[in-house]
One Martini backbone bead per residue (centre of mass of N, CA, C, O) as a GRO file, in nm:
protein
  221
    1MET     BB    1   1.562   1.404   3.921
    2THR     BB    2   1.458   1.335   3.614
    3ARG     BB    3   1.253   1.468   3.392
    4SER     BB    4   0.977   1.350   3.229
    5VAL     BB    5   0.848   1.400   2.898
    6LEU     BB    6   0.853   1.085   2.803
    7SER     BB    7   0.606   0.808   2.821
    8CYS     BB    8   0.640   0.452   2.771
    9GLU     BB    9   0.461   0.128   2.833
   10GLY     BB   10   0.410   0.001   2.575
   11LEU     BB   11   0.350  -0.095   2.227
   12THR     BB   12   0.135  -0.192   1.958
   13LEU     BB   13   0.212  -0.110   1.611
   14GLY     BB   14   0.101  -0.297   1.408
   15THR     BB   15   0.430  -0.442   1.359
   16LEU     BB   16   0.502  -0.296   1.620
   17ARG     BB   17   0.727  -0.334   1.926
   18ILE     BB   18   0.732  -0.117   2.192
   19PRO     BB   19   0.903  -0.030   2.448
   20PRO     BB   20   0.969   0.076   2.746
   21PHE     BB   21   0.995   0.432   2.830
   22ARG     BB   22   1.211   0.717   2.932
   23VAL     BB   23   1.232   1.085   2.870
   24GLY     BB   24   1.481   1.349   2.916
   25PRO     BB   25   1.677   1.553   3.022
   26GLY     BB   26   1.997   1.407   2.970
   27GLN     BB   27   1.860   1.188   2.786
   28ALA     BB   28   1.888   0.870   2.592
   29ILE     BB   29   1.752   0.695   2.304
   30CYS     BB   30   1.783   0.377   2.126
   31LEU     BB   31   1.609   0.277   1.860
   32HIS     BB   32   1.584  -0.049   1.714
   33MET     BB   33   1.501  -0.065   1.397
   34PRO     BB   34   1.329  -0.236   1.174
   35PRO     BB   35   1.287  -0.381   0.880
   36PRO     BB   36   1.105  -0.188   0.701
   37ALA     BB   37   0.999   0.101   0.620
   38ASP     BB   38   0.676   0.223   0.750
   39GLU     BB   39   0.367   0.321   0.870
   40SER     BB   40   0.431   0.258   1.165
   41GLN     BB   41   0.655   0.465   1.199
   42GLU     BB   42   0.489   0.701   1.148
   43GLU     BB   43   0.274   0.651   1.373
   44LEU     BB   44   0.478   0.673   1.600
   45LEU     BB   45   0.549   0.977   1.563
   46GLN     BB   46   0.267   1.082   1.605
   47ILE     BB   47   0.251   0.983   1.905
   48LEU     BB   48   0.523   1.109   2.025
   49THR     BB   49   0.418   1.411   1.920
   50GLY     BB   50   0.092   1.435   1.949
   51LYS     BB   51  -0.093   1.406   1.687
   52THR     BB   52  -0.158   1.147   1.833
   53SER     BB   53  -0.312   0.889   2.033
   54ALA     BB   54  -0.210   0.700   2.335
   55SER     BB   55  -0.241   0.535   2.649
   56GLU     BB   56   0.082   0.451   2.658
   57VAL     BB   57   0.136   0.770   2.596
   58GLN     BB   58   0.316   1.038   2.754
   59ARG     BB   59   0.320   1.404   2.797
   60PHE     BB   60   0.535   1.675   2.967
   61GLY     BB   61   0.606   1.798   2.681
   62GLN     BB   62   0.814   1.883   2.399
   63VAL     BB   63   0.796   1.688   2.101
   64GLU     BB   64   1.039   1.643   1.826
   65TRP     BB   65   1.065   1.611   1.487
   66ALA     BB   66   1.350   1.576   1.280
   67ALA     BB   67   1.260   1.690   0.987
   68ARG     BB   68   1.361   1.650   0.675
   69PRO     BB   69   1.411   1.806   0.386
   70ASN     BB   70   1.305   1.812   0.092
   71ASN     BB   71   1.352   1.942  -0.215
   72ASP     BB   72   1.070   2.109  -0.171
   73GLY     BB   73   1.054   2.151   0.157
   74ARG     BB   74   0.935   1.924   0.270
   75VAL     BB   75   0.890   1.701   0.503
   76GLU     BB   76   1.021   1.414   0.622
   77ASN     BB   77   0.917   1.072   0.575
   78PHE     BB   78   0.810   0.723   0.538
   79SER     BB   79   0.683   0.843   0.299
   80CYS     BB   80   0.585   0.885  -0.018
   81HIS     BB   81   0.588   1.157  -0.256
   82VAL     BB   82   0.434   1.169  -0.550
   83LEU     BB   83   0.429   1.511  -0.579
   84SER     BB   84   0.721   1.621  -0.543
   85PHE     BB   85   0.810   1.674  -0.840
   86PHE     BB   86   0.586   1.878  -0.915
   87HIS     BB   87   0.625   2.079  -0.691
   88ARG     BB   88   0.922   2.152  -0.785
   89VAL     BB   89   0.855   2.255  -1.069
   90TRP     BB   90   0.650   2.485  -0.981
   91PHE     BB   91   0.808   2.604  -0.686
   92GLY     BB   92   1.065   2.496  -0.605
   93SER     BB   93   1.357   2.520  -0.417
   94PRO     BB   94   1.427   2.616  -0.131
   95ARG     BB   95   1.603   2.805   0.088
   96THR     BB   96   1.763   2.768   0.378
   97LEU     BB   97   1.654   3.040   0.518
   98HIS     BB   98   1.354   2.996   0.460
   99TRP     BB   99   1.313   2.722   0.588
  100LEU     BB  100   1.411   2.780   0.878
  101MET     BB  101   1.214   3.010   0.939
  102GLN     BB  102   0.954   2.831   0.907
  103SER     BB  103   1.020   2.569   1.075
  104GLY     BB  104   1.154   2.735   1.340
  105ARG     BB  105   1.030   3.024   1.379
  106VAL     BB  106   1.247   3.254   1.281
  107THR     BB  107   1.447   3.486   1.223
  108VAL     BB  108   1.674   3.599   1.021
  109ASP     BB  109   1.906   3.632   1.215
  110GLU     BB  110   1.876   3.353   1.349
  111ALA     BB  111   1.922   3.184   1.084
  112GLN     BB  112   2.197   3.312   1.002
  113ARG     BB  113   2.347   3.203   1.266
  114VAL     BB  114   2.289   2.895   1.229
  115LEU     BB  115   2.427   2.872   0.943
  116ALA     BB  116   2.703   2.982   1.016
  117SER     BB  117   2.781   2.771   1.234
  118HIS     BB  118   2.760   2.538   0.981
  119ALA     BB  119   2.846   2.641   0.694
  120ILE     BB  120   2.570   2.744   0.565
  121SER     BB  121   2.417   2.860   0.304
  122PRO     BB  122   2.150   3.089   0.259
  123HIS     BB  123   2.140   3.026  -0.069
  124SER     BB  124   2.088   2.744  -0.065
  125LYS     BB  125   1.940   2.480  -0.181
  126ILE     BB  126   1.795   2.198  -0.079
  127CYS     BB  127   1.867   2.022  -0.332
  128GLN     BB  128   2.203   2.072  -0.270
  129LEU     BB  129   2.181   1.899  -0.030
  130ALA     BB  130   2.281   1.679   0.195
  131CYS     BB  131   2.220   1.496   0.456
  132ASN     BB  132   2.375   1.639   0.685
  133PRO     BB  133   2.262   1.932   0.658
  134ARG     BB  134   1.955   1.846   0.680
  135THR     BB  135   1.977   1.744   0.968
  136ILE     BB  136   2.082   1.995   1.101
  137LEU     BB  137   1.839   2.169   1.030
  138ALA     BB  138   1.621   1.988   1.172
  139LEU     BB  139   1.737   2.029   1.453
  140GLU     BB  140   1.734   2.341   1.473
  141ALA     BB  141   1.425   2.360   1.435
  142ALA     BB  142   1.336   2.196   1.674
  143TRP     BB  143   1.475   2.369   1.899
  144ALA     BB  144   1.335   2.635   1.811
  145ARG     BB  145   1.042   2.510   1.889
  146GLY     BB  146   1.112   2.375   2.196
  147ALA     BB  147   1.251   2.115   2.245
  148GLU     BB  148   1.271   1.852   2.506
  149VAL     BB  149   1.235   1.639   2.276
  150VAL     BB  150   1.429   1.461   2.028
  151ILE     BB  151   1.382   1.325   1.705
  152PHE     BB  152   1.612   1.107   1.517
  153THR     BB  153   1.819   1.064   1.225
  154THR     BB  154   2.118   0.906   1.022
  155VAL     BB  155   2.018   0.839   0.777
  156GLY     BB  156   2.238   0.901   0.493
  157CYS     BB  157   2.479   0.949   0.650
  158ASP     BB  158   2.801   0.990   0.700
  159PRO     BB  159   3.032   0.928   0.924
  160ARG     BB  160   3.086   1.222   0.985
  161GLY     BB  161   2.793   1.309   1.022
  162VAL     BB  162   2.724   1.134   1.263
  163HIS     BB  163   2.936   1.250   1.460
  164LEU     BB  164   2.841   1.543   1.437
  165ILE     BB  165   2.542   1.495   1.531
  166HIS     BB  166   2.600   1.370   1.804
  167ASP     BB  167   2.752   1.621   1.916
  168LEU     BB  168   2.508   1.814   1.888
  169VAL     BB  169   2.311   1.656   2.072
  170THR     BB  170   2.493   1.651   2.324
  171ALA     BB  171   2.501   1.968   2.360
  172HIS     BB  172   2.163   1.952   2.418
  173LEU     BB  173   2.112   1.727   2.642
  174LYS     BB  174   2.053   1.889   2.906
  175HIS     BB  175   1.779   2.034   2.770
  176CYS     BB  176   1.749   1.786   2.556
  177GLY     BB  177   1.626   1.514   2.477
  178ALA     BB  178   1.675   1.180   2.305
  179ILE     BB  179   1.580   1.005   1.994
  180ASN     BB  180   1.709   0.733   1.824
  181LEU     BB  181   1.649   0.619   1.505
  182ASN     BB  182   1.790   0.299   1.445
  183PHE     BB  183   1.954   0.181   1.163
  184GLU     BB  184   2.079  -0.043   0.966
  185TYR     BB  185   2.377  -0.129   0.813
  186VAL     BB  186   2.550  -0.193   0.493
  187SER     BB  187   2.896  -0.336   0.468
  188ASN     BB  188   3.037  -0.565   0.313
  189ASP     BB  189   2.813  -0.771   0.412
  190GLN     BB  190   2.771  -0.593   0.680
  191ARG     BB  191   2.614  -0.546   0.985
  192GLY     BB  192   2.507  -0.243   1.153
  193ARG     BB  193   2.558   0.018   1.425
  194VAL     BB  194   2.518   0.364   1.524
  195CYS     BB  195   2.525   0.469   1.823
  196PHE     BB  196   2.435   0.670   2.070
  197PRO     BB  197   2.596   0.802   2.302
  198SER     BB  198   2.490   0.696   2.618
  199ALA     BB  199   2.252   0.523   2.532
  200ASN     BB  200   1.950   0.356   2.566
  201CYS     BB  201   1.911   0.052   2.433
  202LEU     BB  202   1.640  -0.054   2.214
  203SER     BB  203   1.413  -0.292   2.091
  204VAL     BB  204   1.225  -0.310   1.798
  205ASP     BB  205   0.974  -0.516   1.700
  206ARG     BB  206   0.863  -0.757   1.473
  207VAL     BB  207   0.534  -0.850   1.428
  208VAL     BB  208   0.326  -1.113   1.386
  209ASN     BB  209   0.042  -1.191   1.233
  210PRO     BB  210  -0.182  -1.413   1.359
  211ALA     BB  211  -0.358  -1.449   1.105
  212LEU     BB  212  -0.128  -1.525   0.904
  213VAL     BB  213  -0.026  -1.771   1.057
  214SER     BB  214  -0.304  -1.927   1.052
  215ALA     BB  215  -0.325  -1.934   0.736
  216SER     BB  216  -0.053  -2.083   0.685
  217ALA     BB  217  -0.116  -2.334   0.855
  218ARG     BB  218  -0.362  -2.421   0.676
  219LEU     BB  219  -0.207  -2.441   0.405
  220GLU     BB  220   0.000  -2.667   0.501
  221PHE     BB  221  -0.238  -2.875   0.587
   0.00000   0.00000   0.00000
């Protein structure tokens, strides 16, 4: 029987209703996230990774969010960094080697080996990278930190990148479970999702604030 690293009994968080699930090595969950991205999704990440607590969520191992680096080297989240531009102007954009060493807590040799395996130059600046290699860097950093379950998204990646990232996560799945935060894409006025292969797909619903519904009903009356 597969050991569970993360267990969620189901919870309502802000405007999000997250269904029950369990995940551990060898398992993958695909959470179908509703638009738009907001603070509730950021709060969900904080709870799943143990930065904040919720009685409905239990962790029995290390859960890591594969946070992609922004241009200034700080990790990406669902909130906008107002000072990001000014930070980049003053301190510049870090190089991939230095970012991976710091974020993954690895040595120079280890970071160089990882970058070489993905044909990413150690001298490239983060601001020069597209979304595909940034996502790969984020995953490698999470695994280097000892993730037993990794949370990731392929938002912003092109079709080739999505396929490549899915293959990469699959290669680690035996030892590290995965949660794909999956958002709809729109192409030629058509909506769709590219789900992680073999994942258990679950829908995260957007709940309506009862107080707002009640206020709206009073206004209509």
